[in-house]
VOGU-3710 file (C-alpha; in Angstrom, 3 decimals, decimal comma):
1> xxxxxxxxxx> -13,354/-45,142/-5,829  -14,674/-41,353/-6,366  -12,973/-38,225/-6,939  -12,833/-36,009/-3,858  -15,501/-33,401/-3,449  -14,319/-30,093/-4,365  -15,930/-26,949/-2,847  -17,720/-24,681/-4,824  -15,233/-21,841/-3,774  -12,075/-24,058/-5,174
11> xxxxxxxxxx> -13,823/-24,723/-8,049  -14,284/-20,933/-8,887  -10,504/-20,535/-8,196  -9,770/-23,475/-10,642  -11,224/-21,938/-13,651  -8,868/-20,082/-15,642  -8,473/-16,584/-15,895  -10,554/-14,710/-18,936  -9,587/-11,718/-20,899  -13,177/-10,386/-20,371
21> xxxxxxxxxx> -15,137/-11,241/-17,188  -18,565/-12,863/-18,006  -19,969/-10,052/-15,628  -19,592/-7,679/-18,542  -21,542/-9,824/-20,827  -24,310/-10,164/-18,672  -24,081/-6,235/-17,988  -24,131/-5,735/-21,849  -26,945/-8,013/-22,283  -28,619/-6,592/-19,624
31> xxxxxxxxxx> -28,426/-2,991/-20,979  -29,896/-4,117/-23,964  -32,860/-5,435/-22,085  -33,834/-2,271/-20,538  -33,075/-0,423/-23,670  -35,852/-2,973/-25,010  -38,017/-2,264/-22,273  -37,931/1,287/-22,528  -39,912/1,635/-25,430  -43,160/2,495/-23,319
41> xxxxxxxxxx> -41,659/4,945/-21,220  -41,437/7,163/-24,384  -45,194/6,705/-25,797  -47,842/8,357/-23,213  -46,976/11,811/-24,164  -46,372/11,268/-27,547  -49,472/8,766/-27,929  -51,609/10,760/-25,782  -52,872/13,779/-28,275  -53,803/10,981/-30,893
51> xxxxxxxxxx> -56,112/8,980/-28,856  -57,684/12,266/-27,532  -58,223/13,004/-31,224  -59,528/9,619/-32,022  -61,624/8,727/-29,399  -62,510/11,736/-27,270  -60,715/10,891/-24,314  -59,726/13,495/-21,613  -56,351/13,902/-20,195  -57,308/12,412/-17,014
61> xxxxxxxxxx> -58,642/9,221/-18,440  -55,248/8,791/-20,236  -53,320/9,954/-16,938  -55,164/7,451/-14,891  -53,969/4,853/-17,647  -50,294/5,845/-17,133  -50,867/6,161/-13,054  -52,023/2,259/-13,072  -48,895/1,734/-14,858  -46,617/3,401/-13,017
71> xxxxxxxxxx> -48,164/2,159/-9,513  -47,588/-1,468/-10,867  -44,529/-0,579/-12,220  -43,531/0,313/-8,780  -45,156/-2,079/-6,294  -44,258/-5,243/-8,787  -40,450/-4,170/-8,449  -39,695/-5,411/-4,764  -41,327/-8,714/-5,568  -39,667/-8,988/-9,177
81> xxxxxxxxxx> -36,289/-8,557/-6,961  -37,268/-11,536/-4,874  -38,465/-13,409/-7,874  -34,854/-13,207/-9,568  -33,406/-14,566/-6,533  -35,879/-17,687/-6,495  -36,204/-18,236/-10,037  -33,214/-16,690/-11,493  -32,612/-13,382/-13,243  -33,034/-14,599/-17,109
91> xxxxxxxxxx> -36,461/-16,203/-16,704  -37,966/-13,098/-14,988  -36,688/-10,635/-17,472  -37,977/-12,963/-20,319  -41,285/-12,887/-19,015  -41,248/-9,435/-18,297  -40,556/-8,401/-21,852  -42,967/-10,397/-23,160  -45,514/-8,901/-21,345  -44,393/-5,394/-22,631
101> xxxxxxxxxx> -44,695/-6,452/-25,876  -47,882/-8,428/-25,788  -49,490/-5,019/-23,999  -48,009/-2,712/-26,428  -49,445/-4,979/-29,436  -53,115/-5,493/-27,946  -53,258/-1,472/-27,449  -53,729/-1,510/-31,478  -57,067/-3,255/-30,774  -58,567/-0,860/-28,103
111> xxxxxxxxxx> -61,689/1,308/-28,782  -63,146/1,922/-25,353  -61,165/3,949/-22,474  -61,447/0,853/-19,602  -59,378/-1,275/-22,606  -56,276/1,273/-22,559  -56,348/0,719/-18,793  -55,420/-3,161/-19,361  -53,375/-2,568/-21,940  -51,344/0,814/-21,131
121> xxxxxxxxxx> -52,053/-0,137/-17,179  -51,714/-3,517/-16,288  -49,859/-5,617/-18,804  -47,078/-3,058/-19,120  -46,916/-2,187/-15,598  -46,593/-5,300/-14,444  -43,896/-6,323/-17,503  -41,895/-2,975/-16,917  -42,192/-3,331/-13,040  -40,482/-6,630/-13,216
131> xxxxxxxxxx> -37,538/-4,985/-14,502  -36,942/-1,353/-13,914  -33,923/0,115/-11,969  -34,663/-2,906/-9,545  -33,071/-5,089/-12,456  -29,912/-2,864/-12,894  -29,342/-3,042/-9,080  -29,849/-7,091/-8,750  -27,205/-7,377/-12,099  -24,730/-4,794/-10,236
141> xxxxxxxxxx> -25,006/-6,408/-6,864  -25,024/-10,000/-7,980  -22,043/-9,760/-10,729  -19,816/-6,992/-9,513  -17,858/-6,436/-5,815  -15,805/-3,581/-8,024  -17,528/-0,687/-9,879  -20,947/-1,234/-8,664  -21,731/2,494/-8,826  -20,658/2,633/-12,406
151> xxxxxxxxxx> -22,153/-0,543/-13,582  -25,529/0,800/-12,102  -25,194/4,267/-13,820  -24,424/2,380/-17,293  -27,555/0,092/-16,929  -29,732/2,925/-15,606  -29,000/4,626/-18,727  -29,859/2,175/-20,594  -33,195/3,052/-19,967  -32,442/6,765/-21,597
161> xxxxxxxxxx> -30,642/4,990/-24,321  -34,412/3,320/-24,851  -36,040/6,653/-24,970  -33,501/7,838/-26,972  -33,955/5,260/-29,703  -37,810/5,190/-29,562  -38,929/8,496/-29,121  -38,382/10,062/-32,710  -39,695/7,007/-34,021  -42,554/6,884/-32,221
171> xxxxxxxxxx> -43,530/10,424/-32,643  -42,872/10,128/-36,474  -45,063/7,319/-36,571  -47,663/8,763/-34,745  -47,716/11,381/-37,018  -48,048/9,148/-39,925  -49,340/6,622/-40,446  -50,839/6,709/-36,698  -50,429/5,757/-33,321  -51,130/1,805/-33,579
181> xxxxxxxxxx> -47,991/1,705/-35,999  -45,809/3,186/-33,008  -47,331/0,652/-30,374  -46,107/-1,975/-32,552  -42,646/-0,746/-32,701  -42,631/-0,538/-28,558  -43,806/-4,557/-28,910  -41,265/-5,146/-31,463  -38,390/-3,424/-29,824  -39,192/-5,396/-26,476
191> xxxxxxxxxx> -39,602/-8,697/-28,031  -36,587/-8,742/-29,813  -34,448/-8,775/-26,904  -35,703/-11,940/-25,664  -33,445/-14,692/-27,686  -30,355/-12,420/-26,407  -31,591/-12,722/-22,923  -32,258/-16,498/-23,277  -28,860/-17,164/-24,512  -26,426/-14,935/-22,939
201> xxxxxxxxxx> -28,091/-13,868/-19,421  -26,612/-15,864/-16,746  -28,470/-15,907/-13,473  -25,211/-15,479/-11,121  -21,165/-15,819/-11,274  -21,872/-19,296/-9,762  -23,641/-20,427/-12,884  -20,804/-19,299/-15,284  -18,032/-20,855/-12,604  -16,488/-17,477/-11,723
211> xxxxxxxxxx> -16,134/-15,059/-8,790  -17,987/-11,727/-9,298  -16,111/-9,092/-10,860  -13,465/-7,329/-8,357  -13,685/-10,274/-6,035  -10,296/-11,891/-5,444  -10,069/-15,408/-5,806  -8,678/-16,334/-2,339  -11,498/-14,058/-0,736  -13,565/-16,276/1,212
221> xxxxxxxxxx> -16,127/-13,839/2,204  -16,812/-12,662/-1,244  -17,187/-16,357/-2,133  -19,854/-16,646/0,546  -21,320/-13,468/-0,494  -21,706/-14,126/-3,732  -25,638/-14,951/-4,936  -26,007/-18,231/-6,311  -27,935/-19,568/-9,412  -31,527/-20,830/-8,264
231> xxxxxxxxxx> -31,561/-24,121/-6,655  -27,801/-23,784/-5,447  -28,618/-22,463/-1,741  -31,217/-22,310/0,810  -31,944/-18,577/0,002  -33,777/-18,622/-3,159  -36,104/-21,847/-2,033  -37,870/-19,020/0,254  -41,479/-17,499/-1,295  -40,611/-14,672/-3,171
241> xxxxxxxxxx> -43,566/-12,554/-1,753  -42,799/-13,546/1,602  -39,147/-12,741/1,547  -39,730/-9,284/-0,062  -42,488/-8,543/2,687  -39,883/-9,679/5,395  -37,242/-7,159/3,858  -40,135/-4,611/4,079  -40,548/-5,126/7,667  -36,969/-5,148/8,374
251> xxxxxxxxxx> -35,841/-1,959/6,483  -38,971/-0,296/7,620  -37,445/0,104/11,326  -34,294/2,206/9,718  -34,936/5,811/9,149  -32,618/5,668/6,283  -35,287/3,911/4,478  -37,914/6,209/5,107  -35,406/9,236/3,806  -34,971/7,065/0,775
261> xxxxxxxxxx> -38,557/6,667/0,213  -39,493/10,124/0,373  -36,806/11,173/-1,846  -37,386/8,559/-4,751  -41,359/9,413/-4,463  -40,372/13,126/-5,057  -37,679/11,848/-7,824  -40,528/9,839/-9,752  -43,229/12,858/-9,643  -40,643/15,107/-11,148
271> xxxxxxxxxx> -39,538/12,407/-13,977  -42,063/9,434/-15,208  -44,570/11,492/-13,465  -44,653/15,266/-14,808  -41,933/15,723/-17,674  -42,256/12,197/-18,881  -45,829/12,214/-19,246  -46,803/16,031/-19,821  -43,676/17,865/-21,436  -45,265/17,035/-24,734
281> xxxxxxxxxx> -48,961/17,662/-24,167  -47,704/21,114/-22,126  -45,416/22,209/-25,245  -48,274/21,502/-27,667  -50,539/23,484/-25,163  -48,011/26,466/-26,525  -47,938/26,213/-29,838  -45,093/23,602/-30,543  -45,066/20,588/-32,688  -45,139/16,988/-30,889
291> xxxxxxxxxx> -42,097/15,802/-33,017  -40,366/18,961/-31,866  -41,181/18,173/-28,227  -40,502/14,502/-28,499  -37,137/15,809/-29,963  -36,368/17,817/-26,939  -37,271/14,756/-24,716  -35,114/12,747/-27,031  -32,155/15,469/-26,133  -33,000/14,614/-22,440
301> xxxxxxxxxx> -32,363/10,758/-23,010  -29,054/11,672/-24,770  -27,942/13,604/-21,602  -29,600/11,509/-19,143  -26,789/8,541/-20,294  -24,127/10,957/-19,690  -25,381/12,005/-16,281  -26,247/8,895/-15,322  -23,055/7,291/-15,925  -21,258/10,210/-14,443
311> xxxxxxxxxx> -23,170/10,023/-11,336  -22,504/6,060/-11,162  -18,528/7,530/-11,294  -19,283/9,874/-8,748  -20,850/7,442/-6,355  -18,051/5,124/-6,120  -15,807/7,915/-5,074  -17,929/10,690/-2,782  -20,610/10,638/-0,534  -23,958/9,571/-1,864
321> xxxxxxxxxx> -26,215/11,529/0,115  -24,475/14,927/-1,032  -24,961/13,862/-4,158  -28,813/13,401/-3,882  -29,093/16,472/-2,223  -27,386/18,531/-4,847  -29,454/16,249/-7,818  -32,591/17,216/-6,380  -32,190/20,892/-5,812  -30,799/21,280/-9,124
331> xxxxxxxxxx> -34,095/19,717/-10,622  -36,232/21,890/-8,717  -34,798/25,324/-10,040  -35,132/23,788/-13,561  -38,620/22,719/-12,601  -39,503/26,353/-11,447  -38,619/27,990/-14,512  -39,555/25,421/-17,259  -43,440/27,613/-17,386  -41,296/30,580/-18,615
341> xxxxxxxxxx> -39,158/28,644/-21,169  -42,236/26,864/-22,934  -42,880/28,596/-26,387  -44,007/27,595/-29,659  -40,318/27,676/-30,975  -37,292/26,247/-29,626  -35,375/28,972/-27,721  -31,873/28,669/-26,363  -32,992/28,837/-22,705  -34,860/25,936/-23,690
351> xxxxxxxxxx> -31,736/23,868/-24,979  -30,262/24,790/-21,564  -33,068/23,533/-19,737  -33,213/20,242/-21,571  -29,808/19,731/-20,998  -29,317/20,037/-17,469  -32,563/18,264/-16,727  -31,167/15,469/-19,041  -27,963/15,198/-16,904  -29,923/15,205/-13,695
361> xxxxxxxxxx> -33,113/12,774/-15,008  -32,126/9,434/-13,025  -28,729/10,440/-11,811  -30,509/9,619/-8,265  -30,566/6,027/-9,260  -26,472/5,137/-8,388  -26,209/6,988/-5,063  -29,661/5,615/-3,975  -28,913/1,932/-4,819  -25,460/2,724/-3,000
371> xxxxxxxxxx> -27,067/3,495/0,312  -29,483/0,882/-0,191  -26,361/-1,888/-0,408  -24,230/0,322/2,395  -27,078/-0,005/4,875  -28,922/-3,215/4,406  -26,080/-5,554/2,806  -27,530/-8,736/1,192  -31,248/-7,257/1,345  -30,272/-4,189/-0,595
381> xxxxxxxxxx> -31,543/-5,153/-4,179  -35,054/-5,841/-2,370  -34,882/-2,708/-0,308  -33,928/-1,035/-3,432  -37,125/-2,541/-5,019  -39,165/-1,100/-2,395  -37,573/2,479/-2,538  -38,425/2,070/-6,239  -42,068/1,470/-5,844  -42,282/4,789/-3,957
391> xxxxxxxxxx> -40,587/6,236/-6,767  -43,500/4,945/-9,312  -45,871/5,860/-6,442  -44,803/9,188/-6,771  -45,005/9,168/-10,389  -48,274/8,043/-10,691  -49,835/10,574/-8,202  -48,013/13,238/-10,393  -49,235/12,056/-13,606  -52,997/11,887/-12,427
401> xxxxxxxxxx> -52,486/15,376/-10,579  -51,183/16,942/-13,498  -53,584/15,690/-15,892  -56,371/16,988/-13,294  -54,720/20,625/-12,865  -54,598/20,547/-16,962  -58,124/19,738/-17,062  -59,220/22,327/-14,161  -57,008/25,305/-15,297  -56,196/24,681/-18,968
411> xxxxxxxxxx> -52,455/24,918/-18,135  -49,695/23,081/-16,259  -48,401/25,926/-14,676  -49,309/25,082/-11,058  -48,045/21,199/-11,651  -44,268/22,994/-12,355  -44,432/25,020/-9,435  -45,452/21,995/-7,034  -43,004/19,843/-8,517  -40,250/22,376/-7,791
421> xxxxxxxxxx> -41,199/23,015/-4,147  -41,240/19,192/-3,776  -37,626/19,044/-5,084  -36,870/21,450/-2,349  -37,871/18,929/0,339  -36,149/15,948/-1,219  -32,929/17,814/-1,252  -33,401/18,882/2,111  -34,489/14,759/3,372  -31,422/13,304/1,664
431> xxxxxxxxxx> -29,048/16,014/3,104  -30,158/14,489/6,764  -29,583/11,074/6,001  -26,332/10,205/8,370  -23,188/10,106/7,004  -22,321/6,815/8,830  -25,663/5,196/8,164  -23,868/2,228/6,876  -22,174/1,814/10,063  -25,183/2,693/12,562
441> xxxxxxx> -28,279/1,466/10,492  -26,902/-1,532/9,007  -29,551/-4,501/9,214  -28,161/-7,843/10,394  -29,493/-10,279/7,602  -30,682/-13,758/9,431  -29,045/-17,061/8,127
//
């Protein structure tokens, strides 16, 4: 006589309580994975000048490689979110880290400009895009009911921590013994995390036999909403590309989606695209050494961690659209005064800029992800992937445009002023998102 069948919800309820919920272990491993993947985000600004010195490539050529990377970084994100639903978070994350490591390691073999487009652009772009900030949103939405904003803030800070960890070493290695050793350091950082991901990064609460953190054991709605491990439900069997495109079709009919897309495109242009790619070359134009400029960006990374975690905490408590408007406007003010602050030495005013810009760097992520979840429900992670794609397209356009401006005028001033104006536009757009968007614009997800 067979034992009576037990429902998945009942099995979850029967699991004894643990002191540390598995969600926090998953979040910790995800944080380390984001740190390992973030090495390349610090690299282009540091490696541009050494590559120009060795090969004679123009700023525009190297900016094009970064732009390809950023485009793929963005366009891969929504499909990666769907792939994580289809094949599991662990598998997609592991492959992404291997791609980043391979692209960084192969960079040491380049001797033609088209080859840097393949390594920096194609391989690393696909790898970083398969994780990126959509990875943080997927982890938070899958494993957490309570404290989602805080968790997204902490995971997003992982990218800043990666910049903080790698940037000083990359800058020092690029100067002596050379940029090739710096590239190998990036590869090692990405590959070192893969064993931890394979062992500890569970795909879903169901795989670990628990409910998401913060969900009540008797809450049937929470149990039904908890994402399942690959193969446990009908949803993951759908083609990942089709799922991503279907979500885009539904989201494109909602005004809030386009407001988030426009704001995040400007966010990407004014972080990864401009400061991340061109701050060090611009400081070098004013006589500042690369290691000093890299140190300033590392300080940006320190305060980015603080700012992003604080933004996650605030997002759990305040209207995210107001937070976005404030963040964008403060960033615009910083960019407006930046050309006046650049010099051969570090002045106190530059330290103030670095601190403020660091606090604001990706503080926009928790409120943006929260609005996606509020408005689009179960589609929220994939929608955030499309919004993040706009972030990277904006970054790619800004990286290429700023390089062209530098080659045409001999300086970056017009790029900084243009970015400041765009931030004001983003602040206005964010302020127009309705306070009740989550109620009036919510998309009903087909069963």
